[in-house]
PDB file of the backbone (N, CA, C, O) and the ligand in Angstrom, with CONECT records:
HET     ZN  A 101       1
ATOM      1  N   MET A   1     -11.141 -33.774  16.776  1.00  0.00           N
ATOM      2  CA  MET A   1     -11.346 -32.334  16.894  1.00  0.00           C
ATOM      3  C   MET A   1     -11.331 -31.690  15.513  1.00  0.00           C
ATOM      4  O   MET A   1     -10.270 -31.304  15.022  1.00  0.00           O
ATOM      5  N   GLY A   2     -12.488 -31.571  14.887  1.00  0.00           N
ATOM      6  CA  GLY A   2     -12.573 -30.966  13.566  1.00  0.00           C
ATOM      7  C   GLY A   2     -13.033 -29.528  13.665  1.00  0.00           C
ATOM      8  O   GLY A   2     -13.422 -29.063  14.736  1.00  0.00           O
ATOM      9  N   PRO A   3     -12.988 -28.824  12.539  1.00  0.00           N
ATOM     10  CA  PRO A   3     -13.420 -27.424  12.529  1.00  0.00           C
ATOM     11  C   PRO A   3     -14.923 -27.272  12.744  1.00  0.00           C
ATOM     12  O   PRO A   3     -15.405 -26.184  13.061  1.00  0.00           O
ATOM     13  N   GLU A   4     -15.664 -28.378  12.568  1.00  0.00           N
ATOM     14  CA  GLU A   4     -17.118 -28.295  12.704  1.00  0.00           C
ATOM     15  C   GLU A   4     -17.580 -28.566  14.130  1.00  0.00           C
ATOM     16  O   GLU A   4     -18.778 -28.552  14.413  1.00  0.00           O
ATOM     17  N   GLU A   5     -16.642 -28.810  15.012  1.00  0.00           N
ATOM     18  CA  GLU A   5     -16.992 -29.094  16.391  1.00  0.00           C
ATOM     19  C   GLU A   5     -17.659 -27.866  17.021  1.00  0.00           C
ATOM     20  O   GLU A   5     -17.124 -26.760  16.953  1.00  0.00           O
ATOM     21  N   PRO A   6     -18.811 -28.066  17.625  1.00  0.00           N
ATOM     22  CA  PRO A   6     -19.503 -26.927  18.227  1.00  0.00           C
ATOM     23  C   PRO A   6     -18.716 -26.357  19.410  1.00  0.00           C
ATOM     24  O   PRO A   6     -17.959 -27.067  20.073  1.00  0.00           O
ATOM     25  N   ASP A   7     -18.909 -25.079  19.654  1.00  0.00           N
ATOM     26  CA  ASP A   7     -18.234 -24.402  20.758  1.00  0.00           C
ATOM     27  C   ASP A   7     -18.511 -25.090  22.082  1.00  0.00           C
ATOM     28  O   ASP A   7     -17.676 -25.119  22.986  1.00  0.00           O
ATOM     29  N   ASP A   8     -19.712 -25.641  22.166  1.00  0.00           N
ATOM     30  CA  ASP A   8     -20.148 -26.307  23.370  1.00  0.00           C
ATOM     31  C   ASP A   8     -19.144 -27.365  23.816  1.00  0.00           C
ATOM     32  O   ASP A   8     -18.877 -27.519  25.007  1.00  0.00           O
ATOM     33  N   CYS A   9     -18.589 -28.097  22.838  1.00  0.00           N
ATOM     34  CA  CYS A   9     -17.641 -29.162  23.149  1.00  0.00           C
ATOM     35  C   CYS A   9     -16.359 -28.591  23.729  1.00  0.00           C
ATOM     36  O   CYS A   9     -15.841 -29.092  24.727  1.00  0.00           O
ATOM     37  N   GLN A  10     -15.851 -27.537  23.098  1.00  0.00           N
ATOM     38  CA  GLN A  10     -14.610 -26.934  23.596  1.00  0.00           C
ATOM     39  C   GLN A  10     -14.804 -26.428  25.012  1.00  0.00           C
ATOM     40  O   GLN A  10     -13.959 -26.627  25.885  1.00  0.00           O
ATOM     41  N   ASP A  11     -15.923 -25.777  25.218  1.00  0.00           N
ATOM     42  CA  ASP A  11     -16.278 -25.299  26.552  1.00  0.00           C
ATOM     43  C   ASP A  11     -16.268 -26.438  27.557  1.00  0.00           C
ATOM     44  O   ASP A  11     -15.695 -26.342  28.643  1.00  0.00           O
ATOM     45  N   THR A  12     -16.925 -27.522  27.154  1.00  0.00           N
ATOM     46  CA  THR A  12     -17.055 -28.658  28.057  1.00  0.00           C
ATOM     47  C   THR A  12     -15.697 -29.241  28.384  1.00  0.00           C
ATOM     48  O   THR A  12     -15.405 -29.525  29.546  1.00  0.00           O
ATOM     49  N   ILE A  13     -14.858 -29.422  27.367  1.00  0.00           N
ATOM     50  CA  ILE A  13     -13.527 -29.995  27.600  1.00  0.00           C
ATOM     51  C   ILE A  13     -12.735 -29.111  28.554  1.00  0.00           C
ATOM     52  O   ILE A  13     -12.067 -29.599  29.465  1.00  0.00           O
ATOM     53  N   GLU A  14     -12.822 -27.800  28.329  1.00  0.00           N
ATOM     54  CA  GLU A  14     -12.080 -26.892  29.210  1.00  0.00           C
ATOM     55  C   GLU A  14     -12.576 -27.000  30.649  1.00  0.00           C
ATOM     56  O   GLU A  14     -11.802 -26.941  31.603  1.00  0.00           O
ATOM     57  N   ARG A  15     -13.876 -27.158  30.769  1.00  0.00           N
ATOM     58  CA  ARG A  15     -14.447 -27.217  32.121  1.00  0.00           C
ATOM     59  C   ARG A  15     -14.215 -28.556  32.795  1.00  0.00           C
ATOM     60  O   ARG A  15     -14.306 -28.678  34.016  1.00  0.00           O
ATOM     61  N   LEU A  16     -13.909 -29.571  31.971  1.00  0.00           N
ATOM     62  CA  LEU A  16     -13.688 -30.902  32.542  1.00  0.00           C
ATOM     63  C   LEU A  16     -12.617 -30.854  33.626  1.00  0.00           C
ATOM     64  O   LEU A  16     -12.745 -31.493  34.671  1.00  0.00           O
ATOM     65  N   TYR A  17     -11.564 -30.091  33.365  1.00  0.00           N
ATOM     66  CA  TYR A  17     -10.456 -30.036  34.315  1.00  0.00           C
ATOM     67  C   TYR A  17     -10.930 -29.438  35.631  1.00  0.00           C
ATOM     68  O   TYR A  17     -10.566 -29.912  36.708  1.00  0.00           O
ATOM     69  N   HIS A  18     -11.742 -28.395  35.534  1.00  0.00           N
ATOM     70  CA  HIS A  18     -12.286 -27.793  36.753  1.00  0.00           C
ATOM     71  C   HIS A  18     -13.264 -28.747  37.427  1.00  0.00           C
ATOM     72  O   HIS A  18     -13.333 -28.852  38.651  1.00  0.00           O
ATOM     73  N   TYR A  19     -14.012 -29.432  36.581  1.00  0.00           N
ATOM     74  CA  TYR A  19     -14.983 -30.410  37.077  1.00  0.00           C
ATOM     75  C   TYR A  19     -14.264 -31.465  37.920  1.00  0.00           C
ATOM     76  O   TYR A  19     -14.681 -31.783  39.033  1.00  0.00           O
ATOM     77  N   LEU A  20     -13.177 -31.997  37.363  1.00  0.00           N
ATOM     78  CA  LEU A  20     -12.431 -33.050  38.043  1.00  0.00           C
ATOM     79  C   LEU A  20     -11.745 -32.527  39.300  1.00  0.00           C
ATOM     80  O   LEU A  20     -11.519 -33.272  40.253  1.00  0.00           O
ATOM     81  N   ASP A  21     -11.423 -31.253  39.289  1.00  0.00           N
ATOM     82  CA  ASP A  21     -10.809 -30.659  40.473  1.00  0.00           C
ATOM     83  C   ASP A  21     -11.849 -30.240  41.506  1.00  0.00           C
ATOM     84  O   ASP A  21     -11.508 -29.790  42.600  1.00  0.00           O
ATOM     85  N   GLY A  22     -13.123 -30.396  41.143  1.00  0.00           N
ATOM     86  CA  GLY A  22     -14.187 -30.045  42.081  1.00  0.00           C
ATOM     87  C   GLY A  22     -14.338 -28.550  42.262  1.00  0.00           C
ATOM     88  O   GLY A  22     -14.775 -28.088  43.317  1.00  0.00           O
ATOM     89  N   GLU A  23     -13.976 -27.786  41.230  1.00  0.00           N
ATOM     90  CA  GLU A  23     -14.001 -26.328  41.358  1.00  0.00           C
ATOM     91  C   GLU A  23     -15.270 -25.697  40.780  1.00  0.00           C
ATOM     92  O   GLU A  23     -15.399 -24.473  40.749  1.00  0.00           O
ATOM     93  N   LEU A  24     -16.187 -26.518  40.331  1.00  0.00           N
ATOM     94  CA  LEU A  24     -17.373 -25.963  39.692  1.00  0.00           C
ATOM     95  C   LEU A  24     -18.570 -25.943  40.632  1.00  0.00           C
ATOM     96  O   LEU A  24     -18.645 -26.703  41.598  1.00  0.00           O
ATOM     97  N   THR A  25     -19.503 -25.048  40.317  1.00  0.00           N
ATOM     98  CA  THR A  25     -20.757 -25.020  41.066  1.00  0.00           C
ATOM     99  C   THR A  25     -21.607 -26.222  40.639  1.00  0.00           C
ATOM    100  O   THR A  25     -21.356 -26.845  39.608  1.00  0.00           O
ATOM    101  N   ASP A  26     -22.609 -26.526  41.451  1.00  0.00           N
ATOM    102  CA  ASP A  26     -23.492 -27.641  41.125  1.00  0.00           C
ATOM    103  C   ASP A  26     -24.175 -27.428  39.787  1.00  0.00           C
ATOM    104  O   ASP A  26     -24.407 -28.370  39.030  1.00  0.00           O
ATOM    105  N   GLU A  27     -24.494 -26.155  39.509  1.00  0.00           N
ATOM    106  CA  GLU A  27     -25.183 -25.821  38.261  1.00  0.00           C
ATOM    107  C   GLU A  27     -24.319 -26.170  37.048  1.00  0.00           C
ATOM    108  O   GLU A  27     -24.783 -26.807  36.103  1.00  0.00           O
ATOM    109  N   ARG A  28     -23.058 -25.744  37.092  1.00  0.00           N
ATOM    110  CA  ARG A  28     -22.118 -26.012  36.004  1.00  0.00           C
ATOM    111  C   ARG A  28     -21.892 -27.513  35.842  1.00  0.00           C
ATOM    112  O   ARG A  28     -21.816 -28.032  34.728  1.00  0.00           O
ATOM    113  N   ARG A  29     -21.788 -28.186  36.964  1.00  0.00           N
ATOM    114  CA  ARG A  29     -21.577 -29.623  36.931  1.00  0.00           C
ATOM    115  C   ARG A  29     -22.737 -30.326  36.235  1.00  0.00           C
ATOM    116  O   ARG A  29     -22.538 -31.253  35.449  1.00  0.00           O
ATOM    117  N   ALA A  30     -23.954 -29.869  36.535  1.00  0.00           N
ATOM    118  CA  ALA A  30     -25.140 -30.457  35.914  1.00  0.00           C
ATOM    119  C   ALA A  30     -25.116 -30.223  34.409  1.00  0.00           C
ATOM    120  O   ALA A  30     -25.488 -31.100  33.630  1.00  0.00           O
ATOM    121  N   GLU A  31     -24.680 -29.042  34.007  1.00  0.00           N
ATOM    122  CA  GLU A  31     -24.590 -28.714  32.580  1.00  0.00           C
ATOM    123  C   GLU A  31     -23.625 -29.650  31.872  1.00  0.00           C
ATOM    124  O   GLU A  31     -23.917 -30.175  30.798  1.00  0.00           O
ATOM    125  N   ILE A  32     -22.477 -29.847  32.489  1.00  0.00           N
ATOM    126  CA  ILE A  32     -21.470 -30.718  31.883  1.00  0.00           C
ATOM    127  C   ILE A  32     -21.981 -32.149  31.812  1.00  0.00           C
ATOM    128  O   ILE A  32     -21.814 -32.829  30.799  1.00  0.00           O
ATOM    129  N   LYS A  33     -22.596 -32.596  32.881  1.00  0.00           N
ATOM    130  CA  LYS A  33     -23.118 -33.962  32.889  1.00  0.00           C
ATOM    131  C   LYS A  33     -24.101 -34.163  31.757  1.00  0.00           C
ATOM    132  O   LYS A  33     -24.100 -35.193  31.083  1.00  0.00           O
ATOM    133  N   GLN A  34     -24.944 -33.154  31.559  1.00  0.00           N
ATOM    134  CA  GLN A  34     -25.950 -33.245  30.509  1.00  0.00           C
ATOM    135  C   GLN A  34     -25.268 -33.321  29.138  1.00  0.00           C
ATOM    136  O   GLN A  34     -25.663 -34.115  28.284  1.00  0.00           O
ATOM    137  N   HIS A  35     -24.254 -32.500  28.940  1.00  0.00           N
ATOM    138  CA  HIS A  35     -23.537 -32.508  27.677  1.00  0.00           C
ATOM    139  C   HIS A  35     -22.863 -33.866  27.460  1.00  0.00           C
ATOM    140  O   HIS A  35     -22.872 -34.395  26.349  1.00  0.00           O
ATOM    141  N   LEU A  36     -22.286 -34.419  28.509  1.00  0.00           N
ATOM    142  CA  LEU A  36     -21.595 -35.706  28.391  1.00  0.00           C
ATOM    143  C   LEU A  36     -22.570 -36.811  28.018  1.00  0.00           C
ATOM    144  O   LEU A  36     -22.212 -37.760  27.321  1.00  0.00           O
ATOM    145  N   ASP A  37     -23.803 -36.680  28.488  1.00  0.00           N
ATOM    146  CA  ASP A  37     -24.819 -37.678  28.143  1.00  0.00           C
ATOM    147  C   ASP A  37     -25.120 -37.683  26.655  1.00  0.00           C
ATOM    148  O   ASP A  37     -25.415 -38.723  26.067  1.00  0.00           O
ATOM    149  N   ASP A  38     -25.041 -36.498  26.058  1.00  0.00           N
ATOM    150  CA  ASP A  38     -25.403 -36.356  24.648  1.00  0.00           C
ATOM    151  C   ASP A  38     -24.227 -36.518  23.699  1.00  0.00           C
ATOM    152  O   ASP A  38     -24.412 -36.776  22.510  1.00  0.00           O
ATOM    153  N   CYS A  39     -23.025 -36.366  24.222  1.00  0.00           N
ATOM    154  CA  CYS A  39     -21.870 -36.211  23.344  1.00  0.00           C
ATOM    155  C   CYS A  39     -20.800 -37.229  23.704  1.00  0.00           C
ATOM    156  O   CYS A  39     -20.071 -37.046  24.679  1.00  0.00           O
ATOM    157  N   SER A  40     -20.699 -38.315  22.913  1.00  0.00           N
ATOM    158  CA  SER A  40     -19.763 -39.373  23.288  1.00  0.00           C
ATOM    159  C   SER A  40     -18.297 -38.969  23.151  1.00  0.00           C
ATOM    160  O   SER A  40     -17.483 -39.450  23.938  1.00  0.00           O
ATOM    161  N   PRO A  41     -17.906 -38.108  22.194  1.00  0.00           N
ATOM    162  CA  PRO A  41     -16.489 -37.705  22.181  1.00  0.00           C
ATOM    163  C   PRO A  41     -16.077 -37.013  23.474  1.00  0.00           C
ATOM    164  O   PRO A  41     -14.987 -37.255  23.992  1.00  0.00           O
ATOM    165  N   CYS A  42     -16.940 -36.159  23.989  1.00  0.00           N
ATOM    166  CA  CYS A  42     -16.626 -35.472  25.238  1.00  0.00           C
ATOM    167  C   CYS A  42     -16.625 -36.460  26.402  1.00  0.00           C
ATOM    168  O   CYS A  42     -15.806 -36.356  27.315  1.00  0.00           O
ATOM    169  N   LEU A  43     -17.545 -37.411  26.359  1.00  0.00           N
ATOM    170  CA  LEU A  43     -17.620 -38.402  27.426  1.00  0.00           C
ATOM    171  C   LEU A  43     -16.344 -39.227  27.463  1.00  0.00           C
ATOM    172  O   LEU A  43     -15.819 -39.530  28.534  1.00  0.00           O
ATOM    173  N   GLN A  44     -15.849 -39.588  26.279  1.00  0.00           N
ATOM    174  CA  GLN A  44     -14.604 -40.360  26.209  1.00  0.00           C
ATOM    175  C   GLN A  44     -13.451 -39.549  26.776  1.00  0.00           C
ATOM    176  O   GLN A  44     -12.620 -40.075  27.517  1.00  0.00           O
ATOM    177  N   ALA A  45     -13.400 -38.273  26.430  1.00  0.00           N
ATOM    178  CA  ALA A  45     -12.336 -37.407  26.938  1.00  0.00           C
ATOM    179  C   ALA A  45     -12.426 -37.339  28.460  1.00  0.00           C
ATOM    180  O   ALA A  45     -11.416 -37.380  29.162  1.00  0.00           O
ATOM    181  N   PHE A  46     -13.648 -37.235  28.947  1.00  0.00           N
ATOM    182  CA  PHE A  46     -13.861 -37.155  30.388  1.00  0.00           C
ATOM    183  C   PHE A  46     -13.417 -38.439  31.075  1.00  0.00           C
ATOM    184  O   PHE A  46     -12.695 -38.402  32.071  1.00  0.00           O
ATOM    185  N   ASP A  47     -13.853 -39.574  30.537  1.00  0.00           N
ATOM    186  CA  ASP A  47     -13.496 -40.857  31.133  1.00  0.00           C
ATOM    187  C   ASP A  47     -11.992 -41.043  31.161  1.00  0.00           C
ATOM    188  O   ASP A  47     -11.426 -41.489  32.158  1.00  0.00           O
ATOM    189  N   PHE A  48     -11.353 -40.695  30.054  1.00  0.00           N
ATOM    190  CA  PHE A  48      -9.913 -40.872  29.962  1.00  0.00           C
ATOM    191  C   PHE A  48      -9.204 -40.009  30.987  1.00  0.00           C
ATOM    192  O   PHE A  48      -8.300 -40.464  31.688  1.00  0.00           O
ATOM    193  N   GLU A  49      -9.624 -38.767  31.062  1.00  0.00           N
ATOM    194  CA  GLU A  49      -8.994 -37.828  31.987  1.00  0.00           C
ATOM    195  C   GLU A  49      -9.199 -38.283  33.430  1.00  0.00           C
ATOM    196  O   GLU A  49      -8.274 -38.225  34.240  1.00  0.00           O
ATOM    197  N   ALA A  50     -10.398 -38.731  33.747  1.00  0.00           N
ATOM    198  CA  ALA A  50     -10.700 -39.169  35.108  1.00  0.00           C
ATOM    199  C   ALA A  50      -9.866 -40.391  35.472  1.00  0.00           C
ATOM    200  O   ALA A  50      -9.331 -40.486  36.576  1.00  0.00           O
ATOM    201  N   GLU A  51      -9.762 -41.319  34.533  1.00  0.00           N
ATOM    202  CA  GLU A  51      -8.994 -42.543  34.766  1.00  0.00           C
ATOM    203  C   GLU A  51      -7.517 -42.212  34.943  1.00  0.00           C
ATOM    204  O   GLU A  51      -6.838 -42.747  35.819  1.00  0.00           O
ATOM    205  N   LEU A  52      -7.051 -41.328  34.098  1.00  0.00           N
ATOM    206  CA  LEU A  52      -5.656 -40.909  34.135  1.00  0.00           C
ATOM    207  C   LEU A  52      -5.318 -40.288  35.492  1.00  0.00           C
ATOM    208  O   LEU A  52      -4.299 -40.608  36.105  1.00  0.00           O
ATOM    209  N   ARG A  53      -6.184 -39.406  35.936  1.00  0.00           N
ATOM    210  CA  ARG A  53      -5.955 -38.740  37.218  1.00  0.00           C
ATOM    211  C   ARG A  53      -5.932 -39.740  38.355  1.00  0.00           C
ATOM    212  O   ARG A  53      -5.131 -39.630  39.284  1.00  0.00           O
ATOM    213  N   HIS A  54      -6.821 -40.716  38.270  1.00  0.00           N
ATOM    214  CA  HIS A  54      -6.881 -41.730  39.304  1.00  0.00           C
ATOM    215  C   HIS A  54      -5.557 -42.494  39.350  1.00  0.00           C
ATOM    216  O   HIS A  54      -4.990 -42.715  40.420  1.00  0.00           O
ATOM    217  N   VAL A  55      -5.078 -42.891  38.175  1.00  0.00           N
ATOM    218  CA  VAL A  55      -3.828 -43.654  38.102  1.00  0.00           C
ATOM    219  C   VAL A  55      -2.668 -42.819  38.631  1.00  0.00           C
ATOM    220  O   VAL A  55      -1.828 -43.313  39.383  1.00  0.00           O
ATOM    221  N   ILE A  56      -2.629 -41.552  38.232  1.00  0.00           N
ATOM    222  CA  ILE A  56      -1.555 -40.670  38.674  1.00  0.00           C
ATOM    223  C   ILE A  56      -1.607 -40.485  40.189  1.00  0.00           C
ATOM    224  O   ILE A  56      -0.574 -40.497  40.858  1.00  0.00           O
ATOM    225  N   ALA A  57      -2.808 -40.315  40.721  1.00  0.00           N
ATOM    226  CA  ALA A  57      -2.960 -40.141  42.158  1.00  0.00           C
ATOM    227  C   ALA A  57      -2.458 -41.380  42.907  1.00  0.00           C
ATOM    228  O   ALA A  57      -1.792 -41.265  43.936  1.00  0.00           O
ATOM    229  N   MET A  58      -2.781 -42.552  42.387  1.00  0.00           N
ATOM    230  CA  MET A  58      -2.325 -43.796  42.994  1.00  0.00           C
ATOM    231  C   MET A  58      -0.809 -43.888  42.925  1.00  0.00           C
ATOM    232  O   MET A  58      -0.152 -44.312  43.877  1.00  0.00           O
ATOM    233  N   LYS A  59      -0.280 -43.494  41.808  1.00  0.00           N
ATOM    234  CA  LYS A  59       1.157 -43.587  41.573  1.00  0.00           C
ATOM    235  C   LYS A  59       1.919 -42.687  42.535  1.00  0.00           C
ATOM    236  O   LYS A  59       2.988 -43.046  43.028  1.00  0.00           O
ATOM    237  N   CYS A  60       1.352 -41.511  42.794  1.00  0.00           N
ATOM    238  CA  CYS A  60       2.025 -40.564  43.674  1.00  0.00           C
ATOM    239  C   CYS A  60       2.049 -41.084  45.105  1.00  0.00           C
ATOM    240  O   CYS A  60       3.017 -40.886  45.838  1.00  0.00           O
ATOM    241  N   ARG A  61       0.988 -41.740  45.479  1.00  0.00           N
ATOM    242  CA  ARG A  61       0.873 -42.216  46.843  1.00  0.00           C
ATOM    243  C   ARG A  61       1.755 -43.448  47.054  1.00  0.00           C
ATOM    244  O   ARG A  61       2.403 -43.618  48.087  1.00  0.00           O
ATOM    245  N   ASP A  62       1.748 -44.278  46.046  1.00  0.00           N
ATOM    246  CA  ASP A  62       2.383 -45.579  46.151  1.00  0.00           C
ATOM    247  C   ASP A  62       2.729 -45.997  44.727  1.00  0.00           C
ATOM    248  O   ASP A  62       2.315 -45.341  43.772  1.00  0.00           O
ATOM    249  N   HIS A  63       3.472 -47.065  44.578  1.00  0.00           N
ATOM    250  CA  HIS A  63       3.645 -47.511  43.194  1.00  0.00           C
ATOM    251  C   HIS A  63       2.525 -48.469  42.851  1.00  0.00           C
ATOM    252  O   HIS A  63       2.055 -49.233  43.695  1.00  0.00           O
ATOM    253  N   VAL A  64       2.102 -48.415  41.588  1.00  0.00           N
ATOM    254  CA  VAL A  64       0.902 -49.134  41.172  1.00  0.00           C
ATOM    255  C   VAL A  64       1.206 -50.616  40.975  1.00  0.00           C
ATOM    256  O   VAL A  64       2.085 -50.977  40.193  1.00  0.00           O
ATOM    257  N   PRO A  65       0.483 -51.460  41.681  1.00  0.00           N
ATOM    258  CA  PRO A  65       0.684 -52.900  41.476  1.00  0.00           C
ATOM    259  C   PRO A  65       0.218 -53.339  40.091  1.00  0.00           C
ATOM    260  O   PRO A  65      -0.699 -52.760  39.508  1.00  0.00           O
ATOM    261  N   GLU A  66       0.870 -54.366  39.590  1.00  0.00           N
ATOM    262  CA  GLU A  66       0.568 -54.840  38.232  1.00  0.00           C
ATOM    263  C   GLU A  66      -0.899 -55.228  38.091  1.00  0.00           C
ATOM    264  O   GLU A  66      -1.496 -55.026  37.034  1.00  0.00           O
ATOM    265  N   SER A  67      -1.484 -55.786  39.157  1.00  0.00           N
ATOM    266  CA  SER A  67      -2.887 -56.224  39.080  1.00  0.00           C
ATOM    267  C   SER A  67      -3.810 -55.037  38.827  1.00  0.00           C
ATOM    268  O   SER A  67      -4.771 -55.135  38.064  1.00  0.00           O
ATOM    269  N   LEU A  68      -3.503 -53.899  39.486  1.00  0.00           N
ATOM    270  CA  LEU A  68      -4.335 -52.701  39.287  1.00  0.00           C
ATOM    271  C   LEU A  68      -4.134 -52.150  37.887  1.00  0.00           C
ATOM    272  O   LEU A  68      -5.085 -51.740  37.223  1.00  0.00           O
ATOM    273  N   ARG A  69      -2.884 -52.147  37.450  1.00  0.00           N
ATOM    274  CA  ARG A  69      -2.604 -51.645  36.103  1.00  0.00           C
ATOM    275  C   ARG A  69      -3.396 -52.436  35.070  1.00  0.00           C
ATOM    276  O   ARG A  69      -3.932 -51.885  34.108  1.00  0.00           O
ATOM    277  N   ARG A  70      -3.454 -53.742  35.299  1.00  0.00           N
ATOM    278  CA  ARG A  70      -4.185 -54.592  34.367  1.00  0.00           C
ATOM    279  C   ARG A  70      -5.677 -54.247  34.395  1.00  0.00           C
ATOM    280  O   ARG A  70      -6.341 -54.213  33.359  1.00  0.00           O
ATOM    281  N   ARG A  71      -6.189 -53.993  35.611  1.00  0.00           N
ATOM    282  CA  ARG A  71      -7.615 -53.652  35.742  1.00  0.00           C
ATOM    283  C   ARG A  71      -7.930 -52.334  35.051  1.00  0.00           C
ATOM    284  O   ARG A  71      -8.966 -52.196  34.400  1.00  0.00           O
ATOM    285  N   VAL A  72      -7.019 -51.354  35.198  1.00  0.00           N
ATOM    286  CA  VAL A  72      -7.237 -50.054  34.552  1.00  0.00           C
ATOM    287  C   VAL A  72      -7.244 -50.226  33.041  1.00  0.00           C
ATOM    288  O   VAL A  72      -8.084 -49.666  32.337  1.00  0.00           O
ATOM    289  N   ARG A  73      -6.287 -51.013  32.559  1.00  0.00           N
ATOM    290  CA  ARG A  73      -6.209 -51.232  31.112  1.00  0.00           C
ATOM    291  C   ARG A  73      -7.492 -51.897  30.615  1.00  0.00           C
ATOM    292  O   ARG A  73      -8.035 -51.531  29.572  1.00  0.00           O
ATOM    293  N   ALA A  74      -7.962 -52.876  31.380  1.00  0.00           N
ATOM    294  CA  ALA A  74      -9.184 -53.588  30.998  1.00  0.00           C
ATOM    295  C   ALA A  74     -10.385 -52.639  31.014  1.00  0.00           C
ATOM    296  O   ALA A  74     -11.247 -52.690  30.136  1.00  0.00           O
ATOM    297  N   ALA A  75     -10.422 -51.767  32.039  1.00  0.00           N
ATOM    298  CA  ALA A  75     -11.530 -50.813  32.159  1.00  0.00           C
ATOM    299  C   ALA A  75     -11.530 -49.849  30.984  1.00  0.00           C
ATOM    300  O   ALA A  75     -12.585 -49.514  30.447  1.00  0.00           O
ATOM    301  N   LEU A  76     -10.343 -49.402  30.586  1.00  0.00           N
ATOM    302  CA  LEU A  76     -10.242 -48.474  29.459  1.00  0.00           C
ATOM    303  C   LEU A  76     -10.701 -49.154  28.171  1.00  0.00           C
ATOM    304  O   LEU A  76     -11.408 -48.559  27.358  1.00  0.00           O
ATOM    305  N   ALA A  77     -10.290 -50.405  27.999  1.00  0.00           N
ATOM    306  CA  ALA A  77     -10.687 -51.149  26.797  1.00  0.00           C
ATOM    307  C   ALA A  77     -12.199 -51.326  26.776  1.00  0.00           C
ATOM    308  O   ALA A  77     -12.841 -51.215  25.732  1.00  0.00           O
ATOM    309  N   GLU A  78     -12.748 -51.605  27.949  1.00  0.00           N
ATOM    310  CA  GLU A  78     -14.199 -51.787  28.074  1.00  0.00           C
ATOM    311  C   GLU A  78     -14.923 -50.492  27.717  1.00  0.00           C
ATOM    312  O   GLU A  78     -15.920 -50.508  26.995  1.00  0.00           O
ATOM    313  N   GLU A  79     -14.415 -49.375  28.225  1.00  0.00           N
ATOM    314  CA  GLU A  79     -15.010 -48.070  27.921  1.00  0.00           C
ATOM    315  C   GLU A  79     -15.031 -47.839  26.421  1.00  0.00           C
ATOM    316  O   GLU A  79     -16.030 -47.385  25.863  1.00  0.00           O
ATOM    317  N   GLU A  80     -13.911 -48.157  25.773  1.00  0.00           N
ATOM    318  CA  GLU A  80     -13.824 -47.954  24.333  1.00  0.00           C
ATOM    319  C   GLU A  80     -14.868 -48.777  23.618  1.00  0.00           C
ATOM    320  O   GLU A  80     -15.504 -48.309  22.673  1.00  0.00           O
ATOM    321  N   ARG A  81     -15.045 -50.006  24.072  1.00  0.00           N
ATOM    322  CA  ARG A  81     -16.035 -50.878  23.441  1.00  0.00           C
ATOM    323  C   ARG A  81     -17.437 -50.329  23.669  1.00  0.00           C
ATOM    324  O   ARG A  81     -18.256 -50.303  22.750  1.00  0.00           O
ATOM    325  N   ASN A  82     -17.711 -49.889  24.899  1.00  0.00           N
ATOM    326  CA  ASN A  82     -19.024 -49.331  25.218  1.00  0.00           C
ATOM    327  C   ASN A  82     -19.326 -48.086  24.382  1.00  0.00           C
ATOM    328  O   ASN A  82     -20.420 -47.938  23.836  1.00  0.00           O
ATOM    329  N   ALA A  83     -18.338 -47.196  24.292  1.00  0.00           N
ATOM    330  CA  ALA A  83     -18.527 -45.964  23.529  1.00  0.00           C
ATOM    331  C   ALA A  83     -18.783 -46.283  22.067  1.00  0.00           C
ATOM    332  O   ALA A  83     -19.612 -45.641  21.422  1.00  0.00           O
ATOM    333  N   GLY A  84     -18.068 -47.277  21.541  1.00  0.00           N
ATOM    334  CA  GLY A  84     -18.241 -47.646  20.144  1.00  0.00           C
ATOM    335  C   GLY A  84     -19.607 -48.223  19.866  1.00  0.00           C
ATOM    336  O   GLY A  84     -20.174 -48.000  18.797  1.00  0.00           O
ATOM    337  N   GLY A  85     -20.150 -48.976  20.837  1.00  0.00           N
ATOM    338  CA  GLY A  85     -21.429 -49.640  20.606  1.00  0.00           C
ATOM    339  C   GLY A  85     -22.625 -48.790  20.984  1.00  0.00           C
ATOM    340  O   GLY A  85     -23.772 -49.215  20.850  1.00  0.00           O
ATOM    341  N   HIS A  86     -22.343 -47.569  21.463  1.00  0.00           N
ATOM    342  CA  HIS A  86     -23.448 -46.699  21.870  1.00  0.00           C
ATOM    343  C   HIS A  86     -24.228 -46.222  20.651  1.00  0.00           C
ATOM    344  O   HIS A  86     -23.631 -45.748  19.684  1.00  0.00           O
ATOM    345  N   PRO A  87     -25.587 -46.345  20.683  1.00  0.00           N
ATOM    346  CA  PRO A  87     -26.401 -45.959  19.519  1.00  0.00           C
ATOM    347  C   PRO A  87     -26.359 -44.462  19.241  1.00  0.00           C
ATOM    348  O   PRO A  87     -26.993 -43.991  18.296  1.00  0.00           O
TER     349      PRO A  87
HETATM  350 ZN    ZN A 101     -19.198 -32.430  23.213  1.00  0.00          ZN2+
END
């Protein structure tokens, strides 16, 4: 998060929470999706937040089995590798 970050990114990050909560209109959702396609830092933030929420939701319902925890960790590592190798 540098001073040169466009406003668009801040907007998108703020809306991510609403996006994940399903509180946005289809139009807004499409806008965010488009931004995420173009902007890997925002996409990473989105992926992380979505994964985190999923884990927390699982944890609240039940305790997370070690096998799932390992899969989440692997998925996160994979995401990082994918984001890094994106042209
Ligand atoms: Zn962005």
